[in-house]
C-alpha positions in Angstrom: 0.0 0.4 0.0 1.4 3.1 -1.4 0.8 6.1 1.5 -1.4 7.9 -1.0 -3.4 5.1 -1.1 -3.4 5.1 2.8 -4.3 8.7 3.5 -7.1 8.3 0.8 -8.7 5.9 3.0 -8.1 7.7 5.9 -9.8 10.2 4.5 -12.3 8.2 3.2 -13.0 6.8 7.1 -12.9 9.9 8.4 -15.9 10.6 6.1 -17.4 7.4 6.9 -17.7 8.2 10.8 -19.1 11.6 10.1 -21.8 10.1 8.4 -20.9 12.1 4.9 -22.5 10.2 2.1 -18.9 9.8 0.1 -17.6 8.3 3.3 -16.2 4.7 3.3 -15.6 2.4 6.1 -11.6 1.7 6.2 -10.6 -1.8 5.7 -7.1 -2.5 6.4 -7.1 -6.0 6.8 -3.7 -8.0 6.8 -2.2 -4.8 5.9 1.5 -3.8 6.4 2.1 -0.3 8.3 5.0 -1.8 10.9 7.4 1.0 12.5 4.9 3.9 10.6 4.8 7.4 12.5 1.2 7.3 12.7 0.0 9.5 16.5 -3.5 10.8 16.5 -4.7 7.6 13.8 -8.3 8.0 14.1 -9.7 4.0 13.0 -12.6 3.9 14.9 -15.1 1.3 14.4 -12.6 0.4 11.4 -12.0 -3.5 10.2 -8.1 -3.8 10.7 -8.2 -7.9 11.4 -4.7 -8.8 11.2 -3.3 -5.3 10.7 0.6 -5.5 11.6 1.4 -2.6 13.6 4.5 -3.8 15.2 7.0 -0.8 15.8 4.7 1.8 15.0 3.6 4.9 17.1 -0.2 5.2 17.4 -0.3 7.4 20.3 -3.4 8.9 21.1 -5.1 7.1 18.4 -8.7 6.4 18.5 -9.6 2.5 17.5 -12.9 2.3 19.7 -15.2 -0.4 18.3 -12.8 -1.2 15.6 -12.2 -5.1 14.0 -8.6 -5.7 15.4 -8.7 -9.2 15.4 -5.4 -11.3 15.6 -3.5 -7.8 15.0 0.1 -7.5 15.4 0.4 -4.4 17.7 4.0 -5.7 19.1 6.6 -3.2 20.8 4.1 -0.5 19.0 3.9 2.8 21.2 0.0 2.8 22.0 0.3 5.4 25.0 -3.3 6.9 25.7 -4.9 5.4 22.7 -8.4 4.4 22.7 -9.2 0.3 22.8 -12.7 1.1 23.4 -15.1 -1.8 22.9 -12.6 -3.1 20.4 -12.5 -7.0 19.1 -8.7 -7.6 20.2 -9.1 -11.2 20.3 -5.8 -13.3 19.9 -4.2 -9.3 19.2 -0.5 -9.4 19.9 1.0 -6.8 21.8 4.2 -8.0 23.9 6.4 -5.2 25.1 4.2 -2.2 23.5 3.8 1.1 25.6 0.0 1.2 26.3 0.5 3.7 29.1 -2.7 5.6 29.9 -5.0 3.5 27.0 -8.6 3.7 27.6 -9.8 -0.6 26.7 -12.4 -0.7 28.9 -15.1 -3.0 27.4 -12.5 -4.4 24.9 -12.5 -8.4 24.2 -8.9 -9.5 24.4 -9.9 -12.9 25.0 -8.3 -15.9 22.7 -8.7 -15.8 18.9 -8.9 -19.0 16.4 -6.2 -18.0 13.8 -5.4 -20.7 11.1 -7.5 -23.8 13.2 -5.4 -22.8 16.2 -6.4 -20.6 19.1 -4.8 -17.5 19.9 -4.3 -16.4 23.3 -3.9 -12.8 23.5 -0.3 -11.7 25.0 0.3 -8.4 26.3 3.8 -9.8 28.4 5.8 -7.4 29.0 3.8 -4.4 28.3 3.2 -1.0 29.8 -0.3 -0.3 31.0 0.5 2.1 34.1 -3.0 4.0 34.1 -4.6 2.4 31.7 -8.2 1.1 32.0 -9.5 -1.7 31.2 -13.0 -1.9 33.4 -14.8 -4.7 32.5 -12.0 -5.5 29.9 -12.8 -9.5 28.3 -9.1 -10.8 29.0 -9.9 -15.1 29.3 -6.4 -17.1 29.4 -4.2 -13.6 28.4 -0.2 -13.3 29.1 0.6 -10.7 31.1 3.6 -11.6 32.1 6.2 -9.1 33.8 3.7 -6.7 32.1 3.4 -3.0 34.1 -0.4 -2.1 35.7 0.7 0.4 38.1 -2.5 2.4 39.4 -4.6 0.5 36.4 -8.1 0.7 36.7 -8.8 -3.4 36.3 -12.4 -3.1 38.0 -14.6 -5.7 36.8 -11.7 -7.3 34.7 -12.5 -10.7 33.4 -9.1 -12.4 33.1 -9.6 -16.3 34.4 -6.5 -18.4 34.1 -4.4 -15.5 33.1 -1.1 -15.3 33.2 0.0 -12.7 35.5 3.5 -13.8 36.7 5.9 -11.1 37.3 3.5 -8.5 37.0 3.4 -4.9 38.4 0.0 -4.2 39.7 0.9 -1.6 42.5 -1.7 0.3 43.6 -4.2 -1.2 40.9 -7.8 -1.3 41.2 -8.9 -4.5 41.3 -12.4 -4.7 43.1 -14.8 -7.1 41.7 -12.1 -8.0 39.3 -12.8 -12.6 37.8 -9.3 -14.0 38.3 -10.3 -17.0 39.1 -6.7 -19.6 38.4 -4.9 -16.8 37.6 -1.3 -17.4 37.8 0.4 -14.3 40.1 3.5 -15.8 40.7 6.2 -13.4 42.1 3.4 -10.1 41.1 4.0 -6.6 43.3 0.0 -6.3 44.2 1.1 -3.7 47.0 -1.8 -1.5 47.9 -3.9 -2.8 45.1 -7.4 -2.4 46.0 -8.9 -6.1 45.1 -12.2 -5.8 47.5 -14.8 -8.4 46.1 -12.3 -9.6 43.3 -12.3 -13.7 42.9 -9.4 -15.4 43.4 -10.3 -18.5 43.9 -7.7 -21.0 43.0 -5.2 -18.1 42.3 -1.6 -18.7 42.3 0.0 -16.2 44.8 3.2 -18.2 45.1 5.8 -15.7 46.1 3.3 -12.2 45.2 4.0 -8.7 47.1 1.1 -8.2 49.2 2.5 -5.2 51.3 -0.9 -2.7 52.0 -3.6 -5.2 50.7 -6.5 -5.9 52.5 -7.3 -9.7 51.8 -10.5 -9.8 53.7 -13.4 -9.5 51.2 -12.1 -11.3 48.3 -12.7 -14.9 47.1 -9.3 -16.8 48.0 -10.6 -20.0 48.5 -8.4 -22.8 47.1 -5.8 -19.8 46.4 -2.0 -21.1 46.8 0.8 -18.6 48.8 -1.7 -16.5 50.8 1.3 -17.5 53.8 3.4 -14.3 52.5 1.3 -11.4 53.6 2.1 -12.7 57.4 6.1 -11.7 56.9 7.9 -9.0 56.9 7.5 -6.1 54.2 11.3 -6.2 53.4 11.2 -10.6 53.0 8.5 -10.2 50.8 9.7 -7.8 48.7 13.1 -10.1 48.6 11.1 -12.9 47.5 8.9 -11.5 45.2 12.5 -9.9 43.5 14.1 -13.2 43.3 10.8 -15.0 42.1 10.6 -12.7 39.2 14.8 -13.0 38.7 14.4 -16.8 38.5 11.3 -16.7 36.1 13.2 -14.4 33.7 16.5 -16.2 33.7 18.2 -13.1 35.7 16.8 -10.6 33.0 14.3 -8.9 35.8 14.2 -9.0 39.6 17.4 -9.8 42.0 18.3 -13.3 43.9 17.4 -12.9 47.4 20.3 -12.9 50.1 17.7 -13.7 53.2 21.0 -15.1 55.2 19.8 -15.7 59.0 16.5 -14.2 58.7 13.9 -15.5 60.8 10.8 -17.4 59.4 10.0 -19.4 62.3 6.4 -21.3 61.3 5.7 -19.2 58.0 3.8 -21.1 55.9 5.9 -20.8 52.3 4.4 -23.8 51.1 5.4 -24.2 47.3 7.6 -20.8 48.0 10.3 -20.5 45.1 13.5 -19.5 46.5 15.9 -21.5 44.4 19.4 -20.2 44.4 18.7 -18.1 47.1 21.3 -17.1 49.7 19.8 -18.2 52.9 23.2 -19.4 55.0 21.5 -19.4 58.8 18.3 -18.9 57.9 15.8 -19.7 61.2 13.2 -21.6 59.1 12.0 -24.2 62.4 8.8 -25.4 62.0 7.9 -23.6 58.6 5.3 -25.3 56.2 7.4 -25.2 53.0 5.5 -28.5 51.3 6.4 -28.7 47.7 9.5 -25.6 48.3 11.8 -25.0 45.5 14.9 -25.1 47.0 17.2 -26.4 43.9 20.8 -24.9 44.8 19.6 -23.4 47.7 22.6 -22.3 50.5 20.8 -23.3 53.3 24.2 -24.3 55.2 23.8 -24.5 59.3 19.8 -23.3 58.3 17.8 -24.2 61.6 14.9 -26.6 60.0 13.6 -28.0 63.0 10.5 -30.0 62.7 10.1 -28.0 59.5 7.4 -29.5 56.9 9.6 -30.2 53.7 7.2 -33.1 52.3 7.9 -33.3 48.5 10.1 -30.1 48.8 12.6 -29.9 46.0 16.4 -30.0 47.3 18.3 -30.7 44.9 21.8 -29.7 44.3 21.4 -28.0 47.9 24.1 -26.9 50.2 22.9 -28.2 53.9 26.0 -29.0 55.4 25.6 -28.3 59.0 22.0 -27.4 58.5 19.3 -29.0 61.6 17.0 -31.3 60.4 15.7 -32.4 63.8 12.3 -33.9 63.6 11.6 -32.6 60.1 8.9 -34.0 57.6 10.9 -35.3 54.6 8.9 -37.5 52.8 8.8 -38.0 49.2 11.4 -34.7 49.6 13.5 -34.4 46.1 18.0 -35.0 46.3 18.8 -35.1 42.9 22.3 -33.3 41.7 21.9 -30.4 39.7 23.6 -30.2 36.2 25.0 -26.3 36.5 24.9 -23.9 34.2 28.0 -21.2 32.8 27.4 -17.8 33.4 25.9 -17.7 29.7 23.0 -20.4 31.2 25.0 -23.2 28.7 25.0 -26.6 30.4 28.8 -27.7 31.7 28.0 -31.4 32.6 29.5 -30.3 36.1 27.3 -32.3 39.0 26.0 -30.6 41.9 24.8 -33.1 44.3 22.6 -32.0 47.4 25.1 -31.8 50.3 24.1 -32.2 54.3 27.6 -33.4 55.4 27.6 -31.8 59.0 23.7 -31.6 59.3 21.6 -33.2 62.0 18.5 -35.7 61.0 17.4 -36.6 64.4 14.6 -38.1 64.4 13.6 -36.8 60.9 11.3 -38.4 58.4 13.0 -39.9 55.4 10.5 -42.0 54.4 10.3 -42.5 50.5 13.3 -40.0 50.8 16.2 -41.4 47.8 19.9 -40.8 49.7 21.6 -42.8 47.0 23.4 -39.4 45.0 23.2 -37.0 48.4 26.4 -36.4 49.6 26.4 -37.1 53.3 23.9 -39.7 53.8 25.7 -42.2 54.8 26.4 -39.9 58.1 22.3 -39.0 58.0 20.6 -42.6 57.7 22.1 -43.8 61.3 21.0 -40.7 63.0 17.6 -40.2 61.2 14.7 -42.5 62.1 12.2 -43.5 59.4 8.6 -43.7 60.8 6.7 -47.2 60.7 
């Protein structure tokens, strides 16, 4: 399409919107407009299915009511653009700048593309202060998206992927997030009043300043973190984001000598963290991830570590007296170099000098554990 042809289409569309006799609705289905600077573009109610606008600047544009089915807006600049009531099923907007965008009532559910269901991808987008009230985002991808101070009231996003998303100060009142994955999300000072979070995953989420009392949190996991000190919550959240992103976001947690006595951290992700001398006595750590974690001299007396993954963990001198370790995993882990490549070097779980008196080691495989020969003499397997 030539620039002159595009200008002609836009002029006719403007007259169409004004209901003038010679107007014509814009039909730009499948057109490649990638990389173009088109701020203030007026395409409300236009036919734009499959349009390619990746890397384009459409800031302050008007796409309200438009058909953007399966459109490509990856890395586009669409700040303060209007997408209200638009059909955006299956749209790709990964890495886009959408701060202040209006998406109220937009349909961002999965769309069928070439006989395959294509999930709407808003991963790593900037949606700060965006208006997404009543937006439909079933199964949507919002990993590491920034939604600070966004209006998400009555947002419908069941089973959405919000891992690592920043929802600081967001308004989530009456939002429907049943089954959503909010692991490592930042929900500090967010309003989740009357929100439906049934079965949601909140492991490693930052919940400082969040009132959980009126939300539906039945069967939600990871809520124990809300009882931790704010600085510990932040460290755990940053660590989970760091792990999930392969080190590109967040920071590795260093929680040496931290007091987590009796904390409910079931399923917590602290693989690779520094937890030397930490107090985890009586803590609930079922299904927790401690792969390659430094747990030297940690106090884990009476801790519940059933089904926890301690593969490659450094546990020298740790106290696991009376701990529950049934079905815990202690396999060697192949190390990676700084670039993430496997090195062929194996790191076994190391328990030399650790105390396991009266620990439950039922269904625990010690065959590859460094120092196991010292432990089995002290531990007592329940009959």
